[in-house]
MDTraj code that builds the backbone (N, CA, C; nanometers):
import mdtraj as md
import numpy as np

residues = "MET PRO PRO THR PRO THR GLN ASN ILE LEU LYS LEU LEU GLU GLU SER LEU PRO PRO CYS PHE PRO ARG LYS ARG VAL HIS GLU LEU THR PHE GLY LEU VAL ASN PRO ARG THR LEU ALA ASN LYS ASP SER GLU LYS THR GLY PRO ALA GLY ARG PHE PHE VAL LYS ARG GLU VAL TRP TYR GLN LYS ASP GLY PHE LEU GLU TYR VAL LYS THR ILE LEU LYS ASP SER GLN ALA SER GLY ALA SER ALA".split()
xyz = np.array([
    [15.4698, -0.0912, -1.4260],
    [15.3420, -0.1566, -1.4485],
    [15.3681, -0.2945, -1.5100],
    [15.3053, -0.3987, -1.4574],
    [15.3262, -0.5333, -1.5122],
    [15.2638, -0.5456, -1.6519],
    [15.3174, -0.6379, -1.7318],
    [15.2608, -0.6566, -1.8664],
    [15.1176, -0.7095, -1.8592],
    [15.0397, -0.6732, -1.9585],
    [14.9015, -0.7200, -1.9667],
    [14.8996, -0.8631, -2.0185],
    [14.7885, -0.9344, -1.9999],
    [14.7789, -1.0700, -2.0562],
    [14.8032, -1.0726, -2.2072],
    [14.7526, -0.9734, -2.2782],
    [14.7737, -0.9669, -2.4227],
    [14.9219, -0.9547, -2.4554],
    [14.9920, -0.8696, -2.3824],
    [15.1361, -0.8541, -2.4052],
    [15.2102, -0.9845, -2.3761],
    [15.1689, -1.0527, -2.2714],
    [15.2314, -1.1814, -2.2382],
    [15.2111, -1.2842, -2.3489],
    [15.0892, -1.2913, -2.4015],
    [15.0583, -1.3868, -2.5085],
    [15.1382, -1.3540, -2.6342],
    [15.1415, -1.2268, -2.6713],
    [15.2158, -1.1869, -2.7909],
    [15.3644, -1.2161, -2.7759],
    [15.4203, -1.1928, -2.6584],
    [15.5619, -1.2220, -2.6344],
    [15.5875, -1.3723, -2.6463],
    [15.5000, -1.4524, -2.5881],
    [15.5138, -1.5974, -2.5959],
    [15.5081, -1.6452, -2.7415],
    [15.4123, -1.5922, -2.8178],
    [15.4008, -1.6309, -2.9587],
    [15.5231, -1.5858, -3.0386],
    [15.5695, -1.4654, -3.0111],
    [15.6865, -1.4142, -3.0832],
    [15.8088, -1.5025, -3.0586],
    [15.8223, -1.5523, -2.9371],
    [15.9365, -1.6374, -2.9039],
    [15.9215, -1.7800, -2.9565],
    [15.7980, -1.8287, -2.9674],
    [15.7790, -1.9699, -2.9997],
    [15.7448, -1.9991, -3.1458],
    [15.6894, -1.9035, -3.2187],
    [15.6515, -1.9301, -3.3579],
    [15.7741, -1.9378, -3.4483],
    [15.7741, -2.0318, -3.5424],
    [15.8815, -2.0350, -3.6422],
    [15.8624, -1.9197, -3.7419],
    [15.9636, -1.8894, -3.8222],
    [15.9521, -1.7790, -3.9189],
    [15.8363, -1.7955, -4.0166],
    [15.8074, -1.9197, -4.0584],
    [15.6960, -1.9515, -4.1481],
    [15.6336, -2.0823, -4.1012],
    [15.5030, -2.0939, -4.1204],
    [15.4337, -2.2151, -4.0751],
    [15.3055, -2.2340, -4.1544],
    [15.2606, -2.3607, -4.1676],
    [15.1379, -2.3880, -4.2434],
    [15.0124, -2.3584, -4.1612],
    [14.9067, -2.3240, -4.2309],
    [14.7796, -2.2941, -4.1645],
    [14.7312, -2.4112, -4.0801],
    [14.7510, -2.5336, -4.1286],
    [14.6992, -2.6498, -4.0569],
    [14.7637, -2.6689, -3.9201],
    [14.8770, -2.6050, -3.8924],
    [14.9424, -2.6174, -3.7617],
    [14.9149, -2.4998, -3.6686],
    [14.8352, -2.4041, -3.7129],
    [14.8102, -2.2829, -3.6353],
    [14.7499, -2.3129, -3.4977],
    [14.6579, -2.4056, -3.4912],
    [14.5912, -2.4354, -3.3641],
    [14.6920, -2.4799, -3.2590],
    [14.7815, -2.5700, -3.2958],
    [14.8805, -2.6190, -3.1992],
    [14.9880, -2.5138, -3.1706],
    [15.0286, -2.4376, -3.2710],
    [15.1334, -2.3370, -3.2515],
    [15.0881, -2.2191, -3.1663],
    [14.9573, -2.1932, -3.1656],
    [14.9045, -2.0809, -3.0871],
    [14.8372, -2.1291, -2.9590],
    [14.8617, -2.2541, -2.9208],
    [14.8060, -2.3098, -2.7969],
    [14.6533, -2.3053, -2.7968],
    [14.5938, -2.3233, -2.9159],
    [14.4487, -2.3247, -2.9290],
    [14.3852, -2.1877, -2.9432],
    [14.4650, -2.0834, -2.9486],
    [14.4134, -1.9466, -2.9558],
    [14.3483, -1.9156, -3.0902],
    [14.4055, -1.9673, -3.1982],
    [14.3571, -1.9367, -3.3330],
    [14.3206, -2.0671, -3.4033],
    [14.2034, -2.0681, -3.4665],
    [14.1546, -2.1859, -3.5363],
    [14.1870, -2.1739, -3.6860],
    [14.2421, -2.2782, -3.7462],
    [14.2729, -2.2729, -3.8895],
    [14.1508, -2.2472, -3.9777],
    [14.0347, -2.2967, -3.9377],
    [13.9136, -2.2732, -4.0185],
    [13.8747, -2.1254, -4.0163],
    [13.8935, -2.0611, -3.9024],
    [13.8663, -1.9171, -3.8942],
    [13.9609, -1.8420, -3.9872],
    [14.0874, -1.8822, -3.9876],
    [14.1836, -1.8173, -4.0774],
    [14.1462, -1.8373, -4.2235],
    [14.0978, -1.9555, -4.2574],
    [14.0555, -1.9810, -4.3952],
    [13.9417, -1.8864, -4.4340],
    [13.8471, -1.8679, -4.3431],
    [13.7370, -1.7746, -4.3695],
    [13.7877, -1.6321, -4.3821],
    [13.8763, -1.5910, -4.2925],
    [13.9314, -1.4549, -4.2972],
    [14.0116, -1.4334, -4.4253],
    [14.0863, -1.5339, -4.4663],
    [14.1620, -1.5219, -4.5911],
    [14.0691, -1.5049, -4.7103],
    [13.9584, -1.5781, -4.7111],
    [13.8655, -1.5659, -4.8235],
    [13.7972, -1.4294, -4.8249],
    [13.7860, -1.3667, -4.7079],
    [13.7297, -1.2309, -4.6979],
    [13.8358, -1.1229, -4.7178],
    [13.9602, -1.1652, -4.7391],
    [14.0747, -1.0732, -4.7544],
    [14.1027, -0.9945, -4.6262],
    [14.0711, -1.0528, -4.5093],
    [14.0969, -0.9867, -4.3815],
    [14.1895, -1.0697, -4.2928],
    [14.2515, -1.1714, -4.3510],
    [14.3412, -1.2575, -4.2747],
    [14.4796, -1.1972, -4.2608],
    [14.5725, -1.2730, -4.2054],
    [14.7091, -1.2240, -4.1861],
    [14.7778, -1.1881, -4.3170],
    [14.8583, -1.0823, -4.3109],
    [14.9383, -1.0417, -4.4269],
    [15.0531, -1.1403, -4.4452],
    [15.1025, -1.1512, -4.5663],
    [15.2183, -1.2355, -4.5930],
    [15.1856, -1.3812, -4.6158],
    [15.0626, -1.4102, -4.6457],
    [15.0212, -1.5480, -4.6742],
    [15.0816, -1.5910, -4.8072],
    [15.1248, -1.7165, -4.8144],
    [15.1771, -1.7698, -4.9404],
    [15.1443, -1.9187, -4.9486],
    [15.1689, -1.9769, -5.0642],
    [15.1352, -2.1170, -5.0877],
    [15.2602, -2.2004, -5.1095],
    [15.2601, -2.3194, -5.0508],
    [15.3588, -2.4222, -5.0796],
    [15.2771, -2.5369, -5.1371],
    [15.2931, -2.5586, -5.2669],
    [15.2045, -2.6466, -5.3423],
    [15.0620, -2.5948, -5.3248],
    [14.9723, -2.6701, -5.2607],
    [14.8343, -2.6220, -5.2427],
    [14.8050, -2.5874, -5.0973],
    [14.9087, -2.5763, -5.0184],
    [14.8928, -2.5532, -4.8749],
    [14.9237, -2.4069, -4.8407],
    [14.8372, -2.3454, -4.7585],
    [14.8564, -2.2059, -4.7183],
    [14.9552, -2.1989, -4.6026],
    [15.0498, -2.1080, -4.6149],
    [15.1485, -2.0817, -4.5099],
    [15.1432, -1.9344, -4.4737],
    [15.1872, -1.9037, -4.3515],
    [15.1914, -1.7654, -4.3034],
    [15.3323, -1.7293, -4.2599],
    [15.3638, -1.6013, -4.2738],
    [15.4883, -1.5481, -4.2213],
    [15.4611, -1.4976, -4.0798],
    [15.5562, -1.5166, -3.9931],
    [15.5412, -1.4855, -3.8514],
    [15.4997, -1.3395, -3.8262],
    [15.5658, -1.2429, -3.8894],
    [15.5378, -1.1016, -3.8615],
    [15.3947, -1.0626, -3.8950],
    [15.3487, -1.1013, -4.0130],
    [15.2115, -1.0695, -4.0525],
    [15.1103, -1.1400, -3.9640],
    [15.1418, -1.2621, -3.9248],
    [15.0514, -1.3372, -3.8375],
    [15.0408, -1.2718, -3.7004],
    [15.1532, -1.2265, -3.6447],
    [15.1492, -1.1597, -3.5135],
    [15.0686, -1.0300, -3.5192],
    [15.0801, -0.9573, -3.6289],
    [14.9993, -0.8346, -3.6442],
    [14.8510, -0.8690, -3.6458],
    [14.8160, -0.9776, -3.7129],
    [14.6770, -1.0223, -3.7161],
    [14.6292, -1.0595, -3.5756],
    [14.7108, -1.1348, -3.5016],
    [14.6726, -1.1773, -3.3664],
    [14.6505, -1.0552, -3.2770],
    [14.7307, -0.9510, -3.2950],
    [14.7119, -0.8276, -3.2158],
    [14.5724, -0.7699, -3.2362],
    [14.5173, -0.7856, -3.3552],
    [14.3847, -0.7285, -3.3828],
    [14.2725, -0.8089, -3.3184],
    [14.2975, -0.9358, -3.2854],
    [14.1898, -1.0172, -3.2287],
    [14.1974, -1.0288, -3.0769],
    [14.3103, -0.9898, -3.0173],
    [14.3239, -0.9977, -2.8714],
    [14.2784, -0.8684, -2.8055],
    [14.2108, -0.8811, -2.6926],
    [14.1675, -0.7651, -2.6159],
    [14.1852, -0.7981, -2.4675],
    [14.2430, -0.7031, -2.3936],
    [14.2559, -0.7227, -2.2493],
    [14.1231, -0.6936, -2.1814],
    [14.0995, -0.7610, -2.0729],
    [13.9774, -0.7405, -1.9957],
    [13.9831, -0.6041, -1.9271],
    [13.8730, -0.5347, -1.9268],
    [13.8645, -0.4047, -1.8598],
    [13.8025, -0.4157, -1.7214],
    [13.7644, -0.5369, -1.6846],
    [13.6984, -0.5563, -1.5558],
    [13.7990, -0.5409, -1.4428],
    [13.7643, -0.4595, -1.3447],
    [13.8527, -0.4422, -1.2305],
    [13.8142, -0.5437, -1.1227],
    [13.9114, -0.5789, -1.0427],
    [13.8849, -0.6716, -0.9340],
    [13.8912, -0.8160, -0.9749],
    [13.9148, -0.8437, -1.1022],
    [13.9260, -0.9833, -1.1460],
    [14.0644, -1.0331, -1.1105],
    [14.0723, -1.1521, -1.0543],
    [14.2015, -1.2081, -1.0190],
    [14.2218, -1.3383, -1.0939],
    [14.3489, -1.3662, -1.1204],
    [14.3805, -1.4890, -1.1931],
    [14.4476, -1.5884, -1.1025],
])
top = md.Topology()
chain = top.add_chain()
for i, resn in enumerate(residues, 1):
    res = top.add_residue(resn, chain, resSeq=i)
    for name in ("N", "CA", "C"):
        top.add_atom(name, md.element.get_by_symbol(name[0]), res)
traj = md.Trajectory(xyz[None], top)
């Protein structure tokens, strides 16, 4: 069975993300998939990625916790007959 779009995206992110990165670069590092402002809101609600830390006053994320978070927001389409 071929990989799903979600699996493809997660594999791409796993290969391309650095071990740690600042929140302000999330949009470019995820190819526009995740917005830094959304992450700021999720962090304030305590529902953001695990492993968040600060460098001076800047929020940074660890790759593993961030990928787990991305898994929770991605969903494959259930529609049959859709072609890409």
